[in-house]
Every structure is written in C-alpha cells, then in structure tokens.
ZAMARGU-4260 file (C-alpha; in steps of 0.2 Angstrom, whole numbers, plus 5000, padded with zeros to 4 digits):
<rodrens>
0) 4366/4965/4730 | 4370/4950/4715 | 4377/4958/4700 | 4370/4954/4683 | 4379/4949/4668
5) 4373/4947/4650 | 4386/4934/4639 | 4383/4936/4620 | 4391/4922/4609 | 4386/4910/4595
10) 4393/4895/4602 | 4383/4885/4614 | 4398/4878/4624 | 4405/4894/4626 | 4392/4902/4634
15) 4387/4886/4644 | 4404/4887/4650 | 4407/4905/4654 | 4388/4906/4662 | 4394/4890/4674
20) 4411/4898/4680 | 4401/4914/4683 | 4387/4908/4691 | 4399/4900/4703 | 4406/4916/4708
25) 4390/4923/4713 | 4383/4933/4698 | 4368/4932/4689 | 4373/4927/4671 | 4359/4930/4658
30) 4364/4922/4639 | 4362/4927/4621 | 4366/4917/4605 | 4363/4931/4594 | 4363/4950/4594
35) 4345/4950/4591 | 4343/4938/4605 | 4353/4950/4616 | 4343/4966/4611 | 4328/4956/4617
40) 4334/4953/4635 | 4345/4972/4637 | 4327/4978/4634 | 4318/4968/4649 | 4332/4966/4661
45) 4347/4979/4669 | 4363/4971/4667 | 4378/4979/4674 | 4391/4971/4663 | 4391/4963/4646
50) 4404/4948/4639 | 4402/4947/4620 | 4414/4938/4605 | 4417/4950/4589 | 4414/4939/4576
55) 4395/4930/4576 | 4385/4926/4561 | 4370/4939/4556 | 4373/4953/4567 | 4392/4955/4573
60) 4398/4958/4590 | 4401/4977/4586 | 4385/4979/4578 | 4376/4973/4593 | 4386/4981/4603
65) 4383/4999/4593 | 4363/4994/4595 | 4364/4993/4614 | 4372/5010/4614 | 4362/5020/4602
70) 4345/5011/4608 | 4348/5008/4625 | 4362/5015/4634 | 4361/5035/4627 | 4343/5035/4628
75) 4344/5030/4646 | 4360/5040/4650 | 4370/5026/4656 | 4387/5016/4651 | 4387/4997/4653
80) 4406/4991/4655 | 4410/4980/4642 | 4422/4966/4638 | 4426/4960/4620 | 4432/4941/4619
85) 4441/4939/4600 | 4451/4924/4594 | 4460/4938/4584 | 4476/4949/4591 | 4472/4961/4576
90) 4455/4963/4569 | 4445/4979/4563 | 4431/4974/4575 | 4442/4977/4590 | 4445/4994/4584
95) 4427/4997/4580 | 4423/4991/4598 | 4437/5002/4605 | 4426/5016/4596 | 4414/5012/4607
100) 4421/5013/4623 | 4428/4995/4625 | 4444/4995/4635 | 4446/4976/4640 | 4449/4964/4626
105) 4453/4945/4631 | 4460/4933/4619 | 4456/4916/4615 | 4461/4905/4622 | 4461/4914/4640
110) 4466/4909/4659 | 4451/4906/4668 | 4460/4919/4682 | 4464/4930/4670 | 4446/4931/4665
115) 4438/4932/4683 | 4450/4947/4687 | 4445/4956/4672 | 4427/4954/4673 | 4428/4958/4694
120) 4438/4975/4688 | 4422/4980/4678 | 4409/4977/4691 | 4420/4984/4704 | 4420/5002/4692
125) 4405/5010/4695 | 4392/5015/4681 | 4396/5031/4670 | 4381/5039/4668 | 4381/5050/4653
130) 4377/5069/4652 | 4367/5072/4636 | 4361/5086/4647 | 4370/5098/4659 | 4364/5092/4678
135) 4362/5102/4692 | 4361/5101/4710 | 4343/5104/4716 | 4331/5097/4730 | 4315/5096/4726
140) 4302/5085/4732 | 4293/5073/4720 | 4276/5061/4720 | 4278/5046/4710 | 4264/5035/4702
145) 4268/5018/4693 | 4258/5018/4676 | 4263/5000/4672 | 4249/4986/4673 | 4260/4975/4682
150) 4263/4989/4695 | 4244/4996/4698 | 4244/5004/4714 | 4262/5006/4715 | 4265/5024/4723
155) 4282/5032/4732 | 4289/5049/4737 | 4306/5055/4736 | 4318/5070/4734 | 4326/5076/4717
160) 4344/5079/4719 | 4350/5084/4704 | 4340/5088/4686 | 4342/5089/4667 | 4332/5095/4654
165) 4333/5075/4650 | 4331/5067/4668 | 4335/5069/4686 | 4340/5057/4699 | 4328/5054/4717
170) 4330/5045/4730 | 4317/5035/4737 | 4314/5024/4751 | 4304/5013/4739 | 4311/5002/4727
175) 4305/5005/4710 | 4307/4993/4696 | 4319/4997/4681 | 4309/5003/4665 | 4294/5004/4673
180) 4282/5022/4664 | 4278/5035/4679 | 4269/5050/4683 | 4279/5063/4692 | 4272/5076/4701
185) 4289/5089/4704 | 4285/5102/4718 | 4296/5118/4714 | 4290/5128/4728 | 4293/5142/4733
190) 4299/5148/4716 | 4287/5140/4704 | 4272/5131/4703 | 4272/5111/4704 | 4272/5099/4687
195) 4268/5084/4681 | 4277/5074/4667 | 4279/5056/4660 | 4296/5049/4666 | 4304/5032/4664
200) 4313/5023/4677 | 4330/5019/4667 | 4341/5014/4681 | 4340/5011/4702 | 4356/5011/4713
205) 4351/5004/4731 | 4361/5009/4747 | 4355/4996/4758 | 4364/5003/4774 | 4352/5017/4773
210) 4336/5010/4764 | 4337/5022/4751 | 4336/5018/4732 | 4344/5032/4721 | 4334/5031/4705
215) 4338/5037/4686 | 4323/5046/4677 | 4322/5050/4660 | 4308/5063/4656 | 4296/5058/4638
220) 4285/5070/4632 | 4285/5087/4642 | 4271/5098/4638 | 4278/5115/4631 | 4272/5126/4646
225) 4278/5114/4659 | 4296/5114/4649 | 4298/5133/4651 | 4297/5129/4669 | 4309/5115/4668
230) 4321/5127/4660 | 4318/5142/4671 | 4323/5132/4685 | 4339/5123/4676 | 4345/5141/4674
235) 4344/5146/4693 | 4351/5132/4699 | 4366/5132/4686 | 4376/5140/4697 | 4374/5132/4715
240) 4391/5135/4726 | 4397/5118/4727 | 4404/5123/4745 | 4386/5130/4749 | 4379/5114/4743
245) 4389/5103/4755 | 4387/5114/4769 | 4367/5114/4769 | 4369/5095/4768 | 4379/5092/4781
250) 4368/5106/4790 | 4353/5094/4786 | 4360/5080/4790 | 4364/5084/4809 | 4349/5094/4813
255) 4339/5079/4806 | 4351/5067/4818 | 4348/5080/4833 | 4329/5078/4830 | 4330/5059/4829
260) 4338/5059/4846 | 4328/5069/4855 | 4311/5062/4846 | 4318/5043/4853 | 4322/5052/4870
265) 4302/5061/4870 | 4297/5040/4866 | 4302/5033/4882 | 4300/5051/4893 | 4285/5062/4894
270) 4289/5070/4908 | 4293/5089/4905 | 4305/5092/4918 | 4316/5075/4911 | 4315/5084/4892
275) 4321/5100/4898 | 4335/5092/4909 | 4341/5081/4895 | 4342/5097/4882 | 4352/5107/4896
280) 4365/5092/4898 | 4372/5096/4879 | 4363/5113/4874 | 4379/5123/4876 | 4389/5109/4863
285) 4374/5109/4852 | 4370/5128/4852 | 4389/5129/4847 | 4389/5116/4831 | 4376/5127/4825
290) 4383/5143/4826 | 4395/5137/4816 | 4383/5129/4803 | 4376/5145/4801 | 4391/5158/4803
295) 4401/5147/4790 | 4384/5149/4779 | 4384/5166/4779 | 4403/5169/4776 | 4397/5161/4760
300) 4383/5171/4755 | 4387/5187/4762 | 4393/5193/4746 | 4383/5185/4733 | 4375/5199/4720
305) 4356/5198/4721 | 4352/5183/4708 | 4365/5172/4717 | 4358/5177/4733 | 4340/5174/4728
310) 4346/5156/4720 | 4355/5149/4736 | 4342/5156/4746 | 4330/5145/4738 | 4339/5129/4739
315) 4344/5134/4758 | 4325/5134/4762 | 4322/5118/4753 | 4334/5107/4761 | 4331/5116/4780
320) 4315/5124/4780 | 4306/5108/4787 | 4318/5106/4801 | 4318/5127/4805 | 4298/5126/4807
325) 4298/5114/4820 | 4299/5127/4831 | 4285/5139/4834 | 4295/5155/4836 | 4303/5150/4818
330) 4285/5146/4812 | 4278/5163/4817 | 4294/5171/4809 | 4291/5164/4791 | 4271/5167/4791
335) 4272/5183/4795 | 4254/5184/4804 | 4257/5203/4805 | 4265/5206/4788 | 4281/5207/4797
340) 4291/5194/4807 | 4296/5208/4821 | 4279/5209/4827 | 4276/5211/4846 | 4271/5192/4847
345) 4289/5186/4840 | 4294/5200/4855 | 4285/5194/4867 | 4292/5176/4862 | 4310/5183/4863
350) 4308/5191/4880 | 4298/5176/4888 | 4310/5163/4882 | 4326/5171/4883 | 4339/5162/4895
355) 4338/5146/4901 | 4322/5144/4913 | 4307/5143/4901 | 4306/5131/4887 | 4292/5133/4874
360) 4285/5119/4865 | 4279/5100/4869 | 4292/5090/4859 | 4313/5092/4865 | 4317/5098/4847
365) 4304/5110/4847 | 4310/5114/4864 | 4327/5116/4858 | 4325/5127/4842 | 4315/5138/4851
370) 4326/5140/4865 | 4340/5145/4850 | 4330/5155/4840 | 4326/5166/4859 | 4346/5166/4861
375) 4354/5170/4846 | 4364/5186/4848 | 4352/5199/4840 | 4339/5192/4850 | 4349/5193/4866
380) 4352/5211/4862 | 4333/5213/4860 | 4333/5208/4879 | 4348/5220/4882 | 4336/5234/4872
385) 4321/5231/4882 | 4332/5234/4899 | 4342/5248/4891 | 4326/5259/4888 | 4318/5254/4905
390) 4334/5265/4912 | 4330/5279/4902 | 4313/5280/4906 | 4316/5280/4924 | 4332/5293/4921
395) 4320/5305/4912 | 4305/5303/4925 | 4316/5305/4938 | 4326/5321/4931 | 4309/5331/4925
400) 4292/5333/4934 | 4278/5328/4924 | 4290/5321/4911 | 4284/5316/4893 | 4289/5299/4883
405) 4284/5294/4866 | 4288/5277/4859 | 4289/5276/4839 | 4285/5258/4835 | 4281/5253/4853
410) 4276/5234/4850 | 4272/5227/4866 | 4278/5240/4877 | 4287/5227/4890 | 4298/5242/4895
415) 4285/5252/4901 | 4275/5237/4908 | 4289/5230/4919 | 4292/5247/4927 | 4272/5250/4929
420) 4273/5229/4939 | 4290/5232/4947 | 4280/5250/4956 | 4293/5261/4949 | 4282/5273/4941
425) 4282/5286/4956 | 4282/5302/4946 | 4268/5309/4934 | 4272/5302/4919 | 4264/5303/4903
430) 4269/5290/4890 | 4263/5289/4871 | 4263/5273/4861 | 4263/5275/4844 | 4262/5259/4832
435) 4255/5253/4814 | 4249/5236/4822 | 4232/5238/4831 | 4234/5221/4841 | 4250/5228/4848
440) 4241/5241/4856 | 4227/5231/4861 | 4241/5221/4869 | 4247/5234/4879 | 4230/5239/4882
445) 4227/5223/4889 | 4242/5221/4898 | 4239/5238/4907 | 4223/5231/4913 | 4231/5216/4924
450) 4242/5230/4933 | 4236/5237/4950 | 4228/5252/4949 | 4240/5259/4963 | 4256/5255/4953
455) 4252/5265/4938 | 4242/5280/4946 | 4256/5293/4941 | 4254/5287/4924 | 4244/5296/4910
460) 4245/5284/4892 | 4240/5287/4876 | 4238/5274/4862 | 4238/5281/4845 | 4237/5269/4830
465) 4247/5276/4816 | 4259/5274/4802 | 4276/5284/4809 | 4280/5288/4791 | 4263/5299/4791
470) 4274/5312/4805 | 4282/5317/4786 | 4266/5323/4780 | 4252/5327/4796 | 4255/5341/4806
475) 4240/5337/4816 | 4250/5320/4822 | 4265/5330/4824 | 4255/5342/4835 | 4249/5328/4846
480) 4269/5322/4852 | 4275/5338/4853 | 4287/5345/4867 | 4292/5327/4873 | 4306/5324/4885
485) 4313/5308/4878 | 4308/5299/4861 | 4314/5282/4856 | 4312/5270/4842 | 4319/5254/4847
490) 4310/5243/4832 | 4307/5252/4817 | 4322/5262/4808 | 4327/5242/4806 | 4313/5241/4792
495) 4318/5259/4784 | 4329/5264/4769 | 4340/5278/4772 | 4331/5293/4764 | 4315/5288/4775
500) 4326/5287/4791 | 4335/5303/4787 | 4317/5313/4784 | 4310/5305/4801 | 4325/5310/4811
505) 4323/5326/4808 | 4304/5327/4812 | 4306/5316/4827 | 4321/5327/4834 | 4308/5343/4831
510) 4297/5336/4843 | 4308/5336/4857 | 4308/5349/4872 | 4323/5358/4876 | 4335/5346/4883
515) 4326/5331/4879 | 4333/5317/4871 | 4329/5305/4853 | 4337/5288/4854 | 4336/5278/4838
520) 4340/5260/4839 | 4346/5250/4821 | 4353/5233/4818 | 4372/5235/4817 | 4382/5231/4800
525) 4396/5225/4808 | 4389/5211/4820 | 4381/5198/4805 | 4381/5182/4815 | 4367/5171/4813
530) 4359/5180/4798 | 4359/5163/4788 | 4349/5157/4802 | 4334/5171/4805 | 4336/5180/4789
535) 4343/5169/4774 | 4331/5153/4781 | 4318/5161/4791 | 4314/5178/4778 | 4317/5191/4793
540) 4327/5204/4784 | 4332/5219/4793 | 4341/5235/4783 | 4356/5235/4794 | 4366/5252/4795
545) 4384/5258/4800 | 4387/5272/4811 | 4392/5285/4798 | 4377/5280/4789 | 4366/5284/4807
550) 4376/5300/4809 | 4371/5304/4790 | 4353/5307/4796 | 4360/5321/4807 | 4367/5330/4793
555) 4351/5339/4787 | 4345/5346/4805 | 4350/5364/4810 | 4357/5370/4824 | 4362/5353/4831
560) 4377/5353/4842 | 4389/5338/4838 | 4394/5336/4856 | 4375/5332/4859 | 4377/5315/4847
565) 4382/5300/4854 | 4382/5284/4851 | 4375/5272/4869 | 4386/5259/4873 | 4382/5243/4885
570) 4386/5225/4887 | 4381/5211/4877 | 4370/5224/4866 | 4383/5226/4852 | 4371/5219/4839
575) 4361/5237/4839 | 4367/5255/4838 | 4361/5268/4847 | 4361/5285/4842 | 4358/5298/4855
580) 4353/5317/4850 | 4348/5328/4863 | 4341/5345/4860 | 4351/5360/4868
</rodrens>
C-alpha cells in the first residue's frame, strides 16, 4: 500500500524537487508552503511521514509541528514520524523540535541517498499510537454505521480487540474512511447490555493478506450511564492474563481453521458416509490437539480467585462460544433447557454417541464436535458408570429374592432399560425411580412401554417425582423407600454442597435393609481434564469431591463398621468416585 508523505517548506523550488524525488520512489506526496496550509491538509488526509523545514515566515516549522501534535496527533492517539530539514547545525528551534519527539534532522545541503535512507527508515518504523488511556484486551462484537453524508448507507461489523476510556481498536473486513463519524453499537454481553456511542475513525491499518482492516476509533460524547458501563468493563478486563489471551486466540484460530476445512469438504461431498470417513481419518490427531488446548487453559486458570476466574471466563466464551455452539450437544449444555446441563437428555446424548459408531449432526464440523464432547474422559466415565450400575443391579437381584432397588436422580435409567431389553431381569425385582424432573420420569415410562411385556414381567416399577432433599424433612417419603437392598445416586451428589451431601448420606443409609448397599457417585477432584471445555466454556459446573470429603459424610452415622466402607474401582472410570457403604 502506497505511503503518503506531507512536505512543508516555504521555498517552492525545494518542494518541487523533494516531491519529484519521492514520487519517483513510489510515494504519495502532498506539499504545503506554510504551516496553515499543512494544518489544513493534515485534517483531510492520513500521512505516514512529515518532512518540514524549520525556519519559515509566519508559523515556523516547530510551531507547525506543535499545532499538528496538539490538534491532530494527541486527539487521535497517534504519533506521525517527522524529519526536520534545517540549514543550521546549532539551532534553538532544533532543540524545540527534539522536545516534540523529532529524532531525525537533515542539514542543507544533503545527499539524496542520505535523504532517501532517512525517509525509508522512518516509514518502515511502525507508527506509535499514544496511549492517553490504559488499554485492555477484549473481544466484543460491534456494528458500525457511517454518519458522514458522503458515505450514506455504508455499514460494517467487526470485533473490538482492545478498549480504553478514549477509544478502541477494531478488526473489520470493510475499509472505513479515515476521519469519518460513526455510530457504534458495542455488544458487551454476557457481562452488560449493549451501548451505542458516536466515534471517529482516526486511523486504518490494512492487512491485505487477510483482507482485514484494523481501525482506531476515538470516542466522542458518551452519555453518563454508558460511560459507567464502559468503565466497569475496563475494570473487569484490566487484569487478563497475557498467556491465557494468547492461548485463547490460538484455540480460536485452530477451531476456525478446522471448521473451514470441514465446511469446504462438505461443499463437495453431501453423502453421510463420506463425511464420517473424512472425519475418522484424522480424528485422533484432531482430538489430541484440542485436548492440549483445553487442558493447557485449565492449568492457567484453575487457581484464579473468583473475580479473576469470572473475567477470564467471559473472555474465553466471547472468543470461543460461537464455535462451541456449532454442536447440538454443546448447545444443550449452554442453554440448559431443564435448568441444568446434565439432564436426562444430555445423558442420552452421551450414551448414544459415545465411541466411533454414531455421529450426531449434518455438517462435518458439528459431527466432529459432538463426537468430541461425547468422548471426553468425564463423558466416557458416564458410559462406564452406566455399565457399573447394570452389574450392581444384577448382583443385587441374583443374591436376594424379591430385591428392592432405588435410584435417586434416576435420569433416563438407561442401566435398567438396557437390562430389560437384554432380557436379564429374570427374578422378581422392585425398582423405584426418583427424579426432580418429570420429563425424565416420562421418558423412562415411554421407554418401558416399548419393551416386550415378557421381558419386564418380573419388574415392579414406581416413579416418584420429588426433590431428593425432601428426604431430610419428609418422613412419608422416607417410608416409601424403606428396606432397600440397593440404593444408588449416580448423577446427583455432583451438584450438592458438602453439608447437604452429608445429611442426605445419613438419610439414605437409614433406608437400607440389612446387608443392603448404598453407592454414591461423585466427580473426582483429582481428575479435572477438559474442565476448560465443558465447565469454563460450556458452563457445566459440578461440585467435585475428594475421597476424604466423601468419607466425612459417614462420620455422623452411628453403628457403621469401617470394614463396610470402600471405594469401588473399575477401569477407565476414574473421573468418578464410587463410595460404597454396606449396612451390616
């Protein structure tokens, strides 16, 4: 892109000579014979370099540069490189120019080669944008409307990359005219409501290889309430960790490139199997890179305090959520249609699409991301958890006639449904499902209705629509679950605080028959992989526990023999702890 130079000198012959020389080297040149003319031109055009004589009639070169600095450079937060031409090797004006930040002086007469080298060096030096206000790294979307009459109808959108009280830097694919007045709508969600302000475009730096323009904006008048929102945003984002910002940007670029690649394949291939085969070819390598990005993010943020955690989470979601939400499973996690992410529908997603046999979604990128979500270690542990409870149901049924089993927070009860479909409930069994969500119980009823009556002839099932915490205060509810041979809670305690979990453990233990077992499952604090993905980004927050914390729930229960307390272990399910308490 051609560089523009403003040359200021009162001698016409000097102006013509310099203009001809510089234009011969490919530069755009404007000339001014006075300070007043220079000020007029600099208001209309953007210049990359100023070359000025020192001594001129009327407004001197130094006075002109001072006016330019005060009326243009400081207002627009930019410092334009300047070369001073003087016929005096010792001059008070030279010292004054140096005080204004001028570092290059050429003394008449000068060699053209020296002149060219000085010009080139100054133009190759990136402009220094003066920070009148501290700037913070952010990521907010913005809509721009040009207000100037000569650009009526010109609109653009972009992403604000950094922000201060005085203005911001924005990346856009639309080239905006310098010195144009705009109306900007900035979307501060999910932190604050959007604001609309007037702003002036003060500089544009094109990145031609990416067809992206980086633009500097200066805020004009801001209303008091909007100014308050702006200051609050700045305070929140002032302390973003640079390593985290860099990692987040790298993650965004990687995900976007991956999406572009898969979208490009989809344009040429609409067949389902071809898309699945294309995904499978590099899936392991792709997943390995994603694992690295998300696990590294968690390492950086896991020890942040509450305030710092919230700020970084907001930035992380602003950068990555649009890509994360391309997957149906992830939309479910974020939107929480039943009020929490790990509902029966999400469990069905995981159980149905775990492994490499099924792919959810039509676009290849959605298929890939859904598959990634359903196969991260904690989701893999959900599948193992379901298989574990299938074994526990069979074990209880086989060692006890007319066994009575209760599932608290039963969700889709897939362990029971699968056993019935497999024809493995071969002895009389009473099974009670308790769940807070009626839709989950309705789903279980619906699935039961699809099973051959012969396969479920030995089963007596009850559906209880209650909150498990009601056990603490409702004696009638406790009566309904008395004398159970097996009680298990597989997706419930992960959402409970320690005190509540301790009280419920005591109540559940009291419902066991002699030799009955209580099994409580909870996410393990020591296995936190991918929490940046499903928790920090997706908002699926669990209350992780240690073995010591779970053992603390048993301390308040009288008459328990320590030999009847153990943690169940099974392969590849180590993201969960399974506390087993037997009633002797």
